[in-house]
FIVO-840678 format. One record per residue (C-alpha): z, y, x; residue in one letter. Coordinates in Angstrom, 2 decimals. Each point is the difference from the previous one (the first is absolute). Layout:
<nodes>
        z        y        x  rest
        Z        Y        X     A
...
</nodes>
This chain:
<nodes>
        z        y        x  rest
   -15.25    14.96    36.44     M
    -3.45     0.05    -1.44     G
    -1.19     0.99    -3.39     S
    -2.35    -1.55    -2.50     K
    -2.24     1.23    -2.77     I
     0.50    -1.60    -3.40     T
    -1.79     1.18    -3.14     S
    -1.00     3.30     1.62     N
     3.62     0.83     0.87     Y
     1.46     0.09     3.47     L
     3.31    -1.85     0.36     Y
     2.06    -0.30     3.13     K
     0.95    -3.64     0.44     E
     3.65     0.79     0.79     D
     0.44     2.03    -3.22     K
    -1.73    -2.75    -1.97     Y
     2.37    -2.63     1.42     M
     3.10     2.14    -0.67     V
    -1.11     0.49    -3.61     L
    -0.79    -3.70    -0.38     K
     3.44    -0.97     1.40     D
     1.75     2.52    -2.27     K
    -1.78    -1.34    -3.09     I
     0.92    -3.56     0.98     K
     3.65     1.07     0.49     E
     0.15     1.68    -3.43     V
    -1.53    -3.03    -1.73     I
     2.38    -2.42     1.69     L
     2.99     2.19    -0.90     E
    -1.12     0.16    -3.61     A
    -0.33    -3.78    -0.17     L
     3.45    -0.69     1.42     Q
     2.08     0.09    -3.17     H
     2.63    -2.29    -1.41     D
    -1.99    -2.63    -1.86     V
     1.38    -1.74    -3.09     Y
    -1.09    -2.76    -2.32     K
     1.06     0.12    -3.64     A
    -0.36    -2.59    -2.69     E
    -0.58     1.71    -3.33     V
    -0.83    -0.98    -3.55     S
    -2.65     1.90    -1.90     V
    -0.22    -0.29    -3.77     K
    -3.47     1.08    -1.05     S
    -2.26     0.36    -2.99     D
    -2.50    -2.87    -0.19     K
    -2.73     2.45    -1.00     E
     0.11     1.41     3.55     R
    -1.12    -2.33     2.78     N
     2.92    -0.74     2.33     I
    -2.32     0.22     3.02     T
    -0.78     3.63    -0.88     E
     3.72     0.74    -0.39     I
     0.77    -1.53     3.41     L
    -2.86     1.98     1.56     D
     1.61     3.18    -1.31     E
     3.37    -1.10     1.42     M
    -1.62    -0.31     3.43     R
    -0.79     3.71    -0.23     A
     3.67     0.97    -0.42     L
     1.52     1.89     2.92     C
     1.33    -2.29     2.72     G
    -1.38    -3.22    -1.51     V
    -2.11    -1.99     2.45     T
    -0.42    -3.44    -1.61     I
     0.39    -1.39    -3.53     V
    -0.22    -3.76    -0.65     N
     0.65    -1.70    -3.30     S
     0.87    -3.37    -1.44     F
    -1.73    -1.26    -3.18     P
     0.93     2.00    -3.09     S
     2.07    -1.52    -2.80     K
    -0.77     0.83    -3.60     S
     2.92     1.62    -1.85     L
    -1.72     0.66    -3.31     S
    -3.47     0.60    -1.41     E
     0.03     3.48     1.51     K
     2.02    -0.21     3.21     S
     0.35    -2.03     3.18     E
     2.41    -0.14     2.93     L
    -1.21    -0.06     3.61     T
     2.24    -0.44     3.04     V
    -1.34     1.85     3.04     C
     0.93     0.55     3.60     T
    -0.50     3.53     1.26     I
     0.11     0.98     3.66     K
     0.75     3.66     0.57     F
     1.44     2.51     2.43     F
     2.53     2.67    -0.90     L
    -1.34     3.40    -0.92     T
     3.39     1.24    -1.21     N
     3.33     0.45     1.82     P
     1.63    -3.05    -1.61     S
    -1.13    -3.39    -1.26     L
     1.65     0.59    -3.40     K
    -1.84     3.30    -0.51     L
    -3.27    -1.54     1.15     H
     0.31    -2.92    -2.42     M
     0.90     2.32    -2.89     N
    -3.11     2.10     0.68     K
    -2.16    -3.11     0.42     L
     1.24    -1.40    -3.32     A
    -0.66     3.31    -1.78     L
    -3.51     0.19     1.47     A
    -0.74    -3.63    -0.91     A
     1.15     0.56    -3.60     K
    -2.51     2.86    -0.30     K
    -2.91    -2.37     0.69     I
    -1.98    -0.65    -3.17     D
     0.89    -3.45    -1.34     G
     3.39    -0.34     1.76     V
     2.72    -0.51    -2.58     L
     2.87    -0.70     2.43     A
     0.59    -0.18     3.75     F
     3.10    -1.65     1.44     R
     1.03    -0.55     3.61     V
     1.32    -3.53     0.51     L
     0.61    -0.16     3.76     K
    -0.57     2.10     3.16     I
    -0.18    -1.17     3.61     D
    -0.37     2.11     3.14     K
    -2.87    -1.34     2.11     L
    -0.14     2.44     2.92     Q
     2.04     2.90     1.33     E
    -1.39     3.24     1.38     K
     0.27     0.12     3.78     D
</nodes>
């Protein structure tokens, strides 16, 4: 096997390929989780933009996608938005994961209530 010079460092091609394959393996393993889709309702303060709230939900652990339906006004100060959230488990059980997700969502500024309406399993870990 030959070697190549990259950025003033000498790398042996075989070591580079082994490292590249190992990184690819770790990434693929990390991505192979049970994937779920939940329908949730979010009651929020109208003073806080719902788009900002949903952006913060996307940052919650395990959440990959958040989509929403048009919000419905509940009062002068609050609105209700139904959302679909795709996520993978980061806890040992679905119940524990959803409890932690709900607690984290309720801590987001402007969220008054967070309720899980329905959960579907989309994909199983191999």
